[in-house]
C-alpha positions in Angstrom: -171.5 -19.9 -26.0 -170.3 -16.0 -27.1 -169.3 -15.0 -23.6 -167.0 -18.7 -23.2 -165.7 -17.8 -26.6 -165.0 -14.2 -25.5 -163.0 -15.9 -22.5 -161.0 -18.4 -24.2 -159.8 -15.4 -26.8 -159.2 -13.4 -23.4 -156.9 -16.3 -22.0 -155.2 -16.7 -25.6 -154.2 -13.1 -25.3 -153.3 -13.0 -22.7 -150.9 -16.0 -23.3 -149.6 -14.1 -26.1 -148.4 -11.4 -24.3 -147.0 -13.0 -21.7 -144.9 -14.9 -24.3 -144.1 -11.4 -26.1 -143.1 -10.1 -22.7 -140.9 -13.1 -22.4 -139.1 -12.8 -25.8 -138.4 -9.0 -25.3 -136.4 -10.6 -22.1 -134.7 -13.1 -23.6 -133.3 -10.9 -26.9 -132.9 -7.6 -25.2 -132.4 -8.3 -21.3 -134.9 -5.7 -20.5 -138.7 -6.6 -19.2 -140.9 -5.2 -21.5 -141.8 -1.7 -18.8 -138.7 -1.0 -19.0 -139.1 -1.3 -22.9 -141.5 0.5 -22.9 -140.1 3.6 -20.7 -136.9 3.7 -23.0 -140.1 4.6 -25.8 -141.4 7.0 -24.2 -138.0 9.0 -23.9 -136.7 8.1 -27.2 -134.5 11.1 -28.0 -135.8 13.6 -25.3 -136.3 14.4 -22.2 -138.6 13.7 -19.4 -140.3 14.2 -16.2 -141.2 11.2 -14.1 -144.5 12.5 -14.3 -144.5 12.9 -18.2 -143.0 9.1 -18.3 -146.0 7.7 -16.3 -148.6 10.0 -18.7 -146.7 8.4 -21.7 -146.8 4.7 -20.7 -149.7 5.1 -18.6 -148.5 3.2 -15.2 -148.9 4.7 -11.6 -146.5 6.7 -10.7 -145.3 4.7 -8.4 -145.1 2.0 -10.6 -143.2 4.1 -12.8 -140.7 5.2 -10.5 -139.7 1.7 -9.9 -139.1 0.9 -13.2 -137.2 4.3 -13.9 -135.0 3.1 -10.4 -134.4 -0.4 -12.6 -133.2 1.4 -15.7 -131.8 4.0 -14.3 -129.1 1.0 -12.5 -128.9 -0.9 -15.4 -127.4 2.5 -16.6 -129.7 3.1 -19.7 -131.3 6.2 -18.3 -129.3 9.2 -16.9 -130.7 12.1 -14.2 -130.4 15.7 -13.6 -132.3 18.7 -11.7 -134.2 20.7 -13.1 -133.2 24.0 -14.3 -136.0 26.0 -12.5 -136.9 23.6 -9.7 -133.6 21.7 -8.6 -136.5 19.0 -7.5 -137.3 18.1 -10.3 -135.7 15.5 -11.8 -135.3 14.7 -15.6 -134.3 11.4 -17.9 -132.7 11.3 -20.8 -131.5 7.9 -22.4 -127.6 7.2 -21.6 -124.9 6.4 -25.0 -126.3 2.1 -23.5 -129.9 3.4 -23.9 -130.2 5.2 -27.5 -128.2 1.6 -28.1 -130.1 -0.1 -27.1 -133.3 1.7 -28.2 -132.0 1.3 -31.8 -131.6 -2.2 -31.4 -135.2 -2.2 -30.1 -136.3 -0.2 -33.2 -134.2 -2.1 -35.9 -134.4 -6.2 -34.4 -137.0 -8.5 -35.7 -138.8 -10.0 -32.9 -140.7 -13.1 -32.5 -144.2 -12.3 -32.1 -146.4 -14.8 -31.3 -148.9 -16.0 -34.0 -151.8 -15.0 -32.1 -151.5 -11.3 -32.1 -148.9 -11.8 -34.7 -151.7 -9.9 -37.4 -151.7 -6.9 -34.9 -148.3 -6.3 -35.6 -148.4 -6.1 -39.5 -148.0 -2.4 -39.9 -145.1 -1.9 -37.7 -143.2 -4.0 -39.7 
């Protein structure tokens, strides 16, 4: 019986995460992955590799998210000081404003995972 309970719990957790992703999309107009990129860069500057390591995605997946976020004018890129092939990313004014909203506004969290967010408020 315990194995079935674990599968059911995993199912409820997956549903709650999808609901949270949808809430982020509706409230802020970006995906959860895009929000995580903004949080990872923050006030600093980062390379694509640093962003990938920070968010735990593959380089390829991170590159796609970076292109999307850049297309929304939320980040800017520049060539590295020493290696001009190495791109550095930072939040644009629009990206900084959205990051502040992400930090400031209350997000509707599904009740199943709400206890995980208790210390975040």
